[in-house]
C-alpha positions in Angstrom: 0.0 0.0 0.0 1.4 3.4 -1.1 1.6 6.3 1.4 3.2 9.8 1.6 4.9 11.1 4.7 4.3 14.7 5.8 6.2 17.1 7.9 4.5 17.3 11.4 4.8 21.1 11.6 4.1 22.3 8.0 2.1 19.3 6.7 4.4 19.5 3.7 4.7 16.3 1.7 8.3 15.1 2.2 8.5 11.5 1.0 6.7 8.3 0.2 6.7 4.7 1.1 5.1 1.4 0.5 3.9 -1.1 3.1 1.1 -3.4 4.1 -1.9 -2.0 6.0 -0.6 -3.4 9.3 2.7 -1.6 9.3 1.3 1.8 8.1 2.9 4.8 10.0 0.6 7.3 11.7 -0.4 10.6 10.1 0.4 9.8 6.5 -1.3 10.8 3.4 -3.1 7.9 1.6 -4.1 9.8 -1.5 -1.6 10.8 -4.1 -0.4 14.4 -3.6 -0.3 17.1 -6.3 2.8 17.1 -8.5 5.7 19.2 -7.4 5.5 22.8 -8.7 8.2 25.4 -8.9 7.8 28.1 -6.2 5.2 26.2 -4.2 5.1 23.5 -1.5 2.7 20.6 -1.7 0.9 20.6 1.7 -1.6 18.1 3.0 -5.0 19.2 4.1 -5.7 19.1 7.8 -8.0 16.1 7.4 -5.3 14.3 5.2 -7.8 13.7 2.4 -5.8 15.7 -0.2 -3.2 18.3 -0.9 -2.9 21.9 -2.0 -0.2 24.3 -3.2 1.1 26.9 -0.8 3.4 29.6 -2.1 7.0 29.0 -0.9 9.3 31.9 -0.4 11.4 30.3 2.3 15.1 31.3 2.2 14.4 34.4 0.0 15.2 37.8 1.3 12.4 40.3 1.7 12.7 44.1 2.2 10.7 46.5 4.4 8.7 48.9 2.2 8.8 51.6 4.9 12.6 51.1 5.7 14.5 50.0 2.6 17.6 49.2 4.5 15.8 46.6 6.7 15.6 43.1 5.3 15.1 39.5 6.5 14.9 36.0 5.3 11.5 34.3 4.9 11.2 31.2 7.2 7.6 30.1 6.7 5.4 28.9 3.9 2.8 31.3 2.5 2.6 34.8 1.2 5.2 37.3 2.5 4.2 39.7 5.3 2.2 42.8 4.6 4.5 45.8 4.2 7.4 43.7 2.7 8.5 43.0 -0.8 10.8 40.6 -2.7 12.1 43.5 -4.8 15.5 44.6 -3.6 16.0 48.4 -3.5 18.8 49.8 -5.6 20.1 51.9 -2.7 18.9 53.5 0.5 17.5 56.6 -1.2 14.2 55.1 -2.3 10.6 55.0 -1.3 8.0 52.3 -2.1 5.4 53.3 -4.7 2.2 51.3 -4.4 1.1 52.7 -7.8 4.2 51.4 -9.5 4.5 48.4 -7.1 8.2 49.1 -7.1 10.9 51.3 -5.5 11.0 54.9 -6.6 14.2 57.0 -6.2 13.9 59.8 -3.6 15.8 62.2 -5.8 16.0 64.9 -3.1 17.4 62.5 -0.4 19.9 61.1 -3.0 21.0 64.6 -4.0 21.5 65.7 -0.4 23.5 62.6 0.4 25.7 63.1 -2.8 26.3 66.8 -1.7 27.3 65.6 1.7 29.7 63.0 0.3 31.4 65.6 -1.9 31.6 68.0 1.0 33.2 65.4 3.2 35.7 64.4 0.5 36.7 68.0 -0.2 37.1 68.8 3.5 39.3 65.8 4.0 41.5 66.5 1.1 41.8 70.2 2.0 43.0 69.3 5.4 45.5 66.7 4.0 46.9 68.9 1.3 45.8 72.6 1.1 46.0 73.4 4.8 49.4 71.7 5.2 50.9 73.7 2.3 49.4 77.0 3.5 50.7 76.3 7.1 54.1 75.5 5.7 54.1 78.8 3.7 53.2 80.8 6.9 56.0 79.1 8.9 58.5 79.8 6.1 57.5 83.4 5.9 57.6 83.8 9.7 60.6 81.7 10.6 62.8 81.9 7.5 61.6 85.2 6.1 61.8 83.7 2.6 58.9 85.3 0.7 59.6 83.5 -2.6 59.7 80.1 -1.0 56.5 80.9 0.9 54.8 82.0 -2.3 55.8 78.7 -4.0 54.1 76.7 -1.2 51.0 78.9 -1.5 50.9 78.3 -5.3 51.0 74.6 -4.6 48.2 75.0 -2.1 46.1 76.9 -4.7 46.7 74.3 -7.4 45.8 71.5 -5.0 42.6 73.4 -4.0 41.6 73.8 -7.7 42.4 70.2 -8.5 40.3 68.9 -5.5 37.3 71.0 -6.7 37.7 69.8 -10.3 38.1 66.1 -9.2 35.1 66.3 -6.9 32.3 68.4 -8.6 29.0 69.1 -7.0 26.2 66.7 -8.1 23.6 67.9 -10.6 20.3 69.3 -9.1 17.4 66.8 -9.4 
């Protein structure tokens, strides 16, 4: 006699066997289950008289529509939770659009973040190069009294300043 074993917690069909009616295990399915189907689990009905397909996203990553940086892995059978999506956001500067059923770029937030990144990069480079050259020029002028040498350092500082600005332009307005 053919039977199909089911998982005790999920009631998912997990195997099959063949035995006589005296050695039949408990809580098995005695009717042939539905055929396997991609993206679904075959699950026995509670009364074990048949099976049904339940969507299976287990192991997939879902993303919070309200907080795009928050994600988690699906652990249970069935539809994903309300307020979550399988669609991965491109970056953190997005909002969920119900109308599009997809992420939409928050151009203002992205622009502000890009401006801040350029500001931080410029400030760091100014401290590393421009400020050091200008300070050296001041010290040369004060300690050595060599105006020509001090002007050479200031010219290097000016050139570094202009190069930093050229290499790190402000982002385009949205």
